[in-house]
N, C-alpha and C positions, 0 to 999 in steps of 0.2 A: 207262356212257354219259351219263346225267342229270347227272354230277358234273361232266363237261366241258362242257357246253354251259352251265351254272350259270357255272363259270368262265370262260369264254369270255363270257357276258355282263357279268360283274362286271368283266373286265378293261377291254372296253368303254367301260362307264361311266367306269371312270378315266382313259381314256385322253380320254375327253370333258371330264371335268373339267379335266384338267392343260391341254386346248386353251385352255379358256374364262379359264384364270389368264395365259396369256400376251398378250402388249400386240405390237400392231402400228403399223407407220407412220401409216397411216391413223387410229390413234385418237388420235395427236398434235394438236392446235391448229396451224393455219397457219404461225404464227410459227416453233415449233420445226421444222417442219418442212420450211419454208423454209431456216432454217438450216445442216440437214442438206443439202436437195438442191443448195444454191449452193456445198457445196465438194467435190462431186464432179466428176471430171473428166468429157469430152464420152460418153467411153467407158461408163463408170458410170453416168451418166444415162438414156443410152440403155437400159442394161439394165435399169434402174430402172422405166423407160418399159413396159417387157413384161410388168411384174407383174399389171396391172390398168387399165382405162379410166380408172379416178381418178388415180392416177401418171402415165400417158399424157398426157391433158390437164396434169396439174400440171409435170409434166418438160418439158413444148413451151413453156413460160413464155418470155417474151422477155427478161425479168429472169432467170433463169438462165443465158441462152445469151448473153447480153450481154458479160460478161466474156469467155467465151472465144472472142467474135468479134471485140472487140477484140485480143486476143492474137494471132490469127490473123490480122488486116490488118496489124496494126506490124510482124510479120514477113514480111509480103508487101512492103509498101512499105518 
């Protein structure tokens, strides 16, 4: 029983180490993140906005939606 508990603890430690090695979108500087976000469709922007508060605020930027709104308004007119 003790051996099983130790192996469980080891696997949890290994998992945490793997998690620390992974990069996140939030680790990027402003410019690379904006370059990625501006290539997303409106649906994709909405999906990214649901991830966390920081990305939600970022995805609501007028700059990111301006291109999409121009395309929509040109189709209407």
